[in-house]
N, C-alpha and C positions, 0 to 999 in steps of 0.2 A: 812730641806730645805724649803724655802719660798713657799707659795701656788702659787704664780704667779711670778716665777723667770724670770727676763728679761723683764717683762711687764713694769717695771718702767723705762726702758730706750728704747727710740724709735729705737735705733740702735742695739738692742740686737742680732738680727740676720741680717747679711749683706744683703742688698737689691739685690746683684747679685746672691743670692741663695746659698752662701757657708755657711757651718756651722761654728760658731765661733771656731777659733783655727785650722782650716784646710786650705789647699791650694791645688791648682791644678785644672784641668779642671772639669767642671760640666757636668752631664749627661743631657738628654733631659728633665728631670723633674726638673732641677735646683739644684739638690743636687750633692755633690762631689762624683766622682767615684774613686776607688782605682787605683793607678798608675800601669800600666802594662809594662813590659819590652818587647822589641822586640825579645830578645833572651830567650831560655828556661833556667830553673834553672840548675845549675851544681852541681854534687856531687863530694866529694873529691876523687881524683884518676882518674877522667875522663880526657880524652884527650882534650886539648883545641879545641874549635870549630873555624872554619874558619870565618873570618869577613863576615857578611851579610847572614849567614846561617839562614834560617827561618824554622818554622814547616811546615810539609806537609799540604796541603789543604785537603787531603783525610784522615780524622781522623776516627777512629772507633766510634761506638755509645757512647753516654755520659757515660753509665754505665761501659764501658770497657776502658776508657781513662787511660793511664799510663804516667809516666814521659818520656820525649823524650830521656833521656840518657839510657833507657833500664831498669831502676829500676822497678821491678814489682809493688811496692807499695810505699807509702810515708814513711813507716817504715823501708825500707831497703831491701836488697836481701832476697828472700825466704819467705817474708810475703805476705799474701793475700791483694789485693787492698781494700781500704776502701769502705764501702757501699755507694751507690749513695746519693749525697747530703751532704756528710761530716759527722762529728761526730753525733752519735745518729740516723743516717738514715734520717735526715731532707731533705726535697726536696731542690734541688739546687736553688741558687739565692734567698735566703730568704724565701723559702716555696712556690715556684710556682708549687707545685705538680710535675709532670713528666717533667716540662719545657714547657708545652703547656696549662696550666690551667689559665694563666693570673696572674696578681699581687695578692698578698694576701689581704684580707680585712683589712682596716685600723683599728687601735686600737680604742676602744670606751670606755674609762673609765667613761664617764659621759653621758651627754644628746646628744652629737654630736660625730660623728666619726672624728678622727684627720686627716683630709684631706680637700681639697677644697670642699665646700658644694654647693649643689643645692638649688633651691628656696624652694622645699618641705621640705628639711632637715632643712633649717633655720626656717621655720614656725613650724615644728614639734619640733625643739629644744626649741623654745620659749614656746610652750604649755607644753612640758615635764618638763621644769623648773618650770612652775607654778603648775603643778600637783605634782611634787616631793617635792617641798619646799613651799607648799601651805600656811602654817602658816606664814612664813616669808614674802612671796610675797604678800599675800592678806592683811597682816597687814600694810605693807608699802603702798600698793595701796589704801587701805581704808583711811588711814590718809591723803594722798595727795588728794584723791578725795573729801573728806569732806572739806578740806581747799580751794580747787579750786572752789567747787560749792558754798560755802558760799560767796566767793568773787564775783562770777558771779551773784548770786541772789541779793546781795546788789547793785551791779553795775546796774543791770536791774531795780531794784525797785526804786532807788533814782536818777539815772542819765539818763538811756536810755529808759525811758517809756514816753518821751515827743514828740516823732516823730508823726506827723499827717499823718498817712498812707492813710486817706481818700482822700487826694489830688491826689494820684496816680489813683484813679477811677473817678476823676472829669475831664470831657472832656474840660472844660473851664479854667483849670489851666494853668498858664503861665509857660514859660520855667524856670524862676527864682524860682518859687515855687517848681517845680519838682526837680530842682537842689538842693534846700535846703533840701527837704525830702530825696532825694537819698544820699546826703552827710551825713545826720543824720543816715540813715540806714547803710551806709558804715562804719561810725564811730562805730556804735553799733556792727556790725559784726566783725570789726577789733579788738575792745576791747575784745569781748568774745573769739575770736580766740587767741588773745595774752595771755589771762588767761589760755586757754587750752594748748597753746604751753609751757607756763611756767611749768604747771603741768606735761606735758609729758616729758620735758627735765629733770625736777627734778626727776621724776620716773625713767627715764633712768639712771641717775647718781646713785641714791640710789640702784637700782636693778642691777647695774653693778657688784658689789661685789658678789651678789647672783648668777648671771649668770656665772661669772668667776669661782666660786667654783663649780657650777653645771657642767661646762665643764670638770673639773678634778674629778668629782664624790665625792667632799668633802661636808660635812654638814656645814651649816652656820645659825646663829640665827640673829634676828633683831638687837640685841645689837652689834654683830660682824660687821654686815653690816654698822651700824651707826658709829662705831668706825673707820672703814676703810674709810668711806666717809667724816667724820667730818673735817679732815684737809683741804679738798678741797672744802668745802661748799661755802666759800666766793668767791673763784675763780670761782666756778660754777655760783653763782649769777652774778658775773661780766661778765661771758661768755653769760648768758641769756640776760642781759641788752644790751651788745654790739651787739648781733645778732638782738635784737629787734630794736635798734637804726639804724642799717644798713638797715633793712627792711623798717622802717619808712622813713629814708632818701632817699632810692631809690624811694619809692612811691611819696614822696614830690617833688623830682626832676622831676619825670614823669608828675605830675599834674601841675607843675609851669608854663610851657608855655601856657597851656590852660587858667589858671587863669589870666595871664597877658593879653592874647588876649581878655578875657571876659571883663576886665576892660576898655580896650582901644577901642575895635571894637564891643562890644555887646555880650550878653549872648548866642545868637543863634550860633555865630561863635565859641565862646570859648568852648561851651559844647562838640561839636564833637572832638575838639582838646584835651580837658581834658580827655575825655573817651579814645581816642587813646593813650594818654600818660600814663594813668593808666594801660591799657592793656600791653603796652610795659614794664612798670615798674614792673608789676606783673610777667611777664615772666622772667625778669632779676633777680628779687628777688627770684623766685623759683630756678633758676639756682644757685644762691649763697647759698641758704639754703641747697640744696642737697650737694653742694661742702663742706659745713661746717657741714654736718649732723653727721659726726663721731667725731666731736671735743669733745663732752661730754664724751663718753667712753675713748677717748684718754687722756683727762684731768684727769679722775678718775683713770685709770689703770696705766698710765705712770707717774703720779704725776708731770705733766708739768704745765707751766703757760698758761694764756689765749691765747696769740698770738701764742705761740708755739703749743698749741693744735689745733688751727685753721689751722696753716700751715701743721701740721701733717695730719689732716683730708683732706686737699686739695691734699697732695701727695698720700694718700691712694685712693682717689676717682679719681685721674687723670687717664684718659684712660678707666675708668669704670663708667662714669657718668650715662649713660643710664641704665646700669644694676642696679646700686644703686638706681636710680630714680624709676625704675620699681618695684624693691622689696619693697622699702619704700611705693610706691603708693599702691601696692597690700596689704601690711600689714595695711595701713590706711583704705582701702576699707573694708577689713575683720573686722577691729575694728569698723568701722562705721555701718556695717550691724548688728554686734552683739549688739552694743549699741542701735541701732534703735529697735531691737526686744525687748529689755528690757524697753526702754524709752517710746515707743508709748503707751503701756497699762497704764503707769502712767500719761501720758499726757491726755488721755481720762478720767481717774479717777479724775485728777485735774480739768478738764472741767466740770465734773458732779457736783463737789462741788463749782464751781464758780457761779456767779450770773446768767449767761445766760444758763447754762447747756450745755450738749453735742451738742444739736441741734444748739443752738446759737453760740457755738464755731466753728462748722463746716461751718455754713452759713456765719457768719459775722466776724469770728475770735475771738469773745468774748472779755471780759474785763480781761486783764492779770493783776490780782491783786496779793496780797501777798499769798493768799490761793493757787492760781494756781502755783506761783513760788516755794513755799515750797514743794508742793506735787510732782510737776514735777522734782524739784531738788533732791528729794529722789531717783527717778528713775535714774537721771543722775549720782548720787553717785554710785549706784549699777552697772550701765553700765561702768563707768570709772574704778571701782575697778577691772573689768574683762579685759577691753581693755588696760589699762596702761601696764600690764605685757606683753601683746602681742606686742605692738609697741616698748616698751623698750627692750624686749628680742630680737626682730628681729634686732634692731639697734646695740646692743652689739655683737650679733653673727655675724652680717655683718662686724663689725669692726674686729673681730677675723678672719673671713673668708678672708678679704682683706689682713691681715697680714700673714696668712698662704700662700696665693697665691704669695705674693710679697717677704716675708722675711723668709719663712719656719718656722713659729712660731710653727707648729705642732711638730717639733723636741723638742723644749723646753717644750711644753705642755706634751709630752710623758714622758720626763724625770721627770717633776714635778709630774706627776701622778704615777711614778714608773712603767711604762709599759716597758717590755722587751720582746725580742723575735721577731719572724716574725710579720710583720705588725705594729711594734711599731712606726715606723716613718711615717706611713700612706702612701697611694698611691693616686696619682692624678687621 
């Protein structure tokens, strides 16, 4: 059986909560219930019942129930009734104890239980994946972190180190000079964020296979993860570029009115309008990025195209935008704090080896040269190596959680993991 059956087809489980191949009404948890007849079962030789005859509402306790036709047990006359709960003495209704103990615990073949997940379970699942498959996870994360940091260091060293930040402290600086400096700083921040975003999305894609196997409790190597991701790499790059173009286009449209006003009516009037447009554009871009935040795991697991994966993400996020946003934001904050704990000591070490020393770096900002960039970059690599699995794992598990909630994916995951018995289908 395939490790991820049904994951390669977005409609593997119907969105109305019915299991494939079944029909009929669904229960409160969205899964099909067995059809029940209004009339009791009949045994051969019984007298026909009158139309409309119902069971009495005054039934004996559950352990003493018998067939309404008077048969002592299911096996026929003269046999003792079966033990409570059916064959083997199992508790009724799939192992609910005596009927009052609540639903059974969901099956957990891997790092998460196969049911809708809470925030803590999503974070714990990401950390458990990194701890269980640390060789594969850290190998992928280290490779991406090194490539990402090399690009960031080269960009800072050759392109983004020309901004004259002293103008911001000059009270006699004109609005035009302040606008130029702020534009350079904004460009620098956007470029570095773009590189980080590319690394994060790539890590999410490559770690998707690891996380999907971890959910099923299956081992996976770096080679297996690469072989699974390789057919989708070009599509992944296209998805990353398209998302980046969308974000840049939204920001450009937001800033365009202010720029036009600055040209015609003066920099003082246009500056405020530009700032307002950038804020509005940033809000809209953030809304779009969360809406498409599950496109990467959808593209990798369902083997879909770029546009189809984006539509898939939009459908999964619809109605749960704030929940997805909150979980992604929490994961980003945790990753940022962990990265800061690692990077800050390397930053001071880099300042100590730079020309002005730690004191000069703290008081004046220091001279950010190649020595500083390389030493601080080493700290960034170590930080990214740890934070990539957290953010990527949360994104993939969030995708799985949304499919469990909307499409009963836990049923297919239980079958793929070979889980049988009570709790195999999970409980909400």
